[in-house]
N, C-alpha and C positions, 0 to 999 in steps of 0.2 A: 377301145381302151376301157378298163374298169373304172368307174367313177371314184374319185378321191374319197367321196363320202359314202360309198357303199359299205355296209357293215353286215356281214353274214351273222345270223343269230336269231333267236326266237322273237326278239323285240327290237324295234327301230331305236328306241330310247329307253333302255332298261333303268337308267337313273331315275326317270320320272315315276317309276313304280315303287320307289323306296319311300319310307316314312320321312317326314320333314322336308321333302323335296317339292311340296305343292305350293310354296309361297308365291303369291301373285302380286306382291307389293311392288309398286313402281318406286324405286329408290330415289331417282332424280338426283343422284349424288353431285352432279356438276353444278347444280343450282343452290346448294346449301350455303348459307351465310349466317351471320350472327343473329339475324332477325327472323330467319325462316321458321324456327321452332315456335317462337312466340306468336307469330302471325297464324301459323297452322293451328295452334291450340285454341285460338280465338274464333276459328271458323265454326259456324253453328252445326255443321255435320261432322265435326271431328269425333273420332272414337278413340277409346283408351283401353289398354291392357293395364291391370293393376297387379302389383307384386308386393309381397311382404315376407320377410324371412326366407328369401330365396325361392318362394313358391308363388305360382300364379293364383290370383284371387278371382273366382268366378261366381256369378249369380246362379242359383239353382232353385228350380221349382219342380217338384216331383222328380222325374228322370231327365229333365232338360237342363243342360249346362249352357250358360251364356257368359263368355269371357269379355264381352264388349261393354264398356261403360260410356255413357254420355257425360259431357262436362258437368252438368248439373248434379249428376249422381255422385260425383267424387267428393263434393264438399264435406259430406258426413264422415269421410274416412281419412281425413287429415293427409291429403296428398303432399308430397315433397317436390316442389317445383324444380329444385336443383337436380333431381334425379331423372327428369323427363328426357326422353329420347324420341326424336321424330323418326320412326321406322320408315316412313315413306307414305305413299298414297295408295289406297285401294283402287281396283279397277273402276269403281264408281267415281273416283276423284276425291273421296273423303280422306282427310289425313288420319293416319293411325299412329298413336303415340303410346309409348310405354312410360309408366310412372310408378314410383314406390308409394305405398300407402302406410299410414301410421296405425297398422293393425297387428295384432298378435295372431299368427296363423293357427295357433293351437287353441284360441279362444274367440272364434268368430261367431257373429250372430247367425241365427238359424238359416237365413236366406243366402248366406255366403259359404263358399267351400274353398279350401286350399288345395291346389293341384300341383303335383310334381310333374316335371317334364316326362319322366319315365312312365308314370301312370297315364298321362294324357295320350302317350303313344301306345303302350302295351294294352290298355283297356279301351282303346278307340273312343276316347271321350270327346274328341274334337274332329271336325271335318278336315279334309286334307289341306285346303287353303288356309284355314285358321291355324292348324297345327304347324304349317310352314312359317307363318308369320309369328306365331308364339315362339318357335325355335329361334328365330332371329332376335326377338326381344330377350330371351333367356341368355343367349350367347353374349349379347352386348352388355347386359347387366352384370354378368360374371366378369367380363373384361374390365368394366369400370370399377367394380369392387376391388379388383387386384391392381388398379393403377390410379389410386387416389393420391399417390405421391410420386414425384419424379424419380425415375431410375437413375438419373444423372447426378442430381444434387440433393435429393431427398425432400425438397420443398413440396407443399401441397399442389395438386393439379386442379384444373378447372375444365368444365365441359365446353366444347366448341363444336361448330359445324352440326348443330342439332343433336349432339350426343355421339357423333361418329368420330370425334377426335378429342383427345385430352391435351391441354397445354399447361406447362409448368408456369406457376405464378411468379417464379423468380428468374429462371434462366431462359425461359421461352421454349424449352425442349418440347417437341410435339410427339405424341404417342397415338398410334392408330390401332384399331381392332385387330386382334390376332386370330389366326386360324391354324390349328395344329394338324398337319397331315399325318394320316395313319394308313398304312397298307394293310389290306385284308385279302387273303388269297385262298383259293381252292386249288390244291396241288393234285395233279392228275398223273397217273402212270402213262408210259409211252403208248400203250395200246388203247388208252381211254376207257379202261374197264374198271379202274379203282380210283378212289379219291382219299385224300388224307384229311382227317378231322381230329380235333383235339377237345379235351375237356378241362376247363379251369376249375379250381376248387370252389369258386364263388358261383358257378352256374347252378341253375335249378336242377332238381333230380332228373337224371337221364339225358340232360342236354349235351350235345356235341356240336361243335361249330368249326368254322374256318379259323386257321391261325391268323394272327394279326400283330402289329406292332408299329411304333412310331417311326416315321421317316427321320433320319439323322441328318445333320448339316453336311453339305457337300455330297449328298447321295442321290442317285436317280431312283425313281420309283421301282424300276426293275431290280436294281441292286439291293434295295431295301427288302423286296420280296425274297430275294435269294438269301440275304443275311438273316432275316428274321426266321425263315423256315429252317435254315441250318441250325441256328441257335436253339430253337425250340424243339426241333424233332430229329436233328441229325441228317435230314434229307437234303441232298444237293439239288438245286433247281437250275435248269438250263433256260429254255425259252420261256418268256413271260409275255402275256397278252393282257392289256388293260381292257376292262369290260364295263364298269359303271362306277359312279361315285354317289356319296350320300352325306349331306350335312348331318352332323351328330352333335347336338347342343348339350353335351355333358362333359365339360361346359362349351367348348368351341372347337371341335375337331371336324375334319373332312376325311371321310373314309374313302379310300381309293381301292376299288375292288378289281382284282386281277385273277387270271388263271396262270398257273405255272406248271411246267412239265418236269417231273421227277427224273433224276439221273441215277438214283439208287433206291433201295426199298427197305433196308434194315433201319428200323427206327431206334433212335437213342434220345428219348424225351428229356427235356429239362425239368426235373422234378420241382424246381422252385416256381416254374411257370405253369406246368400242366400236371393234372392228376392222372391223365391218360391220353394217349395218342395212338391212333390205329388206322389201318387201311379198311375201307368199306367198298364192297362191290357195287356196281350200278344198281342191281336189284335191292341190295340192302339199303342203299341211299334212297331209293324210291319208297321203300317201306318207312324209313325214318321221316321223310317229308310228308307222307300220307298219314303218319301217326299209327302205323300198324306193325312196327317192328316188334318181334316177340319178346325182346328184352326190355321193352319200354324206352328205348333210345329215341330221343326226339330232336327236332331241328329248331333253330331260332324262329321266332314268329314272322309271319308274313309282314313285309315292310322293312325288315332288317336287310341290309345289303348281303349278309351271309346267306339268308334265305334266297335272295335273288341269284346269287352265284350258284347254289346247288340246284335250284329249280330250273334255271336256264341251262345248266349242264345237262340235266335230264331231258330237257325239251329240245336241245340242239339238233338241228337237222344236217 
């Protein structure tokens, strides 16, 4: 009998090869209470991520970036205790805490640098484990910023469970961090010789990528793949196979990567969504991924789940 966990493909765990998937934080969710954060912050080995104006604040000397602050380093930057979030513990056991700083990210002292999530990823500024933990902090901060007031009665909310929960100060309504599921799919023709890629107006020059869209309420992943593909390209999809996922902290999405089998081939692109949409042969796709396409067409960067889908399609045995 074939093992339930047998997965044919180029990699045993393709999700682990995507950016932001390297978080090694021990979240210890079941042990969070109202004193956990305060106690963790007081531990001498606690480390902190600092944020200001929606950007990460990192120390930098020459070409070295260091996003970790010790407690004693924070005092000069007016930390806001109410914004603190206990992300969890590092493998070493040290608590890792996110906190907002009273700094202007556009007017930092010379030894500090403001870092956007996209730049941290696209320019490989942080190692995988740090980037994964940074993504966790970014997503939680974005969620908190959007839930400072109760959605039921409109009263102010307060932090609870070390920052992983918000509670209404009036009616007691509890709010939890959200994750927005997004399907992203590489559509393949029946023979496996051609793939469907699209180009959005905001993409960099020459960039083509997999189609994608948000999962809607009451929808399976497979049906979302079929609906989004049909809406954006006019291509009907039959069989759908899940392949990999990727946390995407912009601000708090989960990308669900799939392959879909096309049932027709005449493209009718949605001009409001796509600037172009076309079929590419396997050879063309290989040139796109390798950066050798004669028309300068290029793929998403390594680390993006779209890259993982096209690379693994080419490598599939």
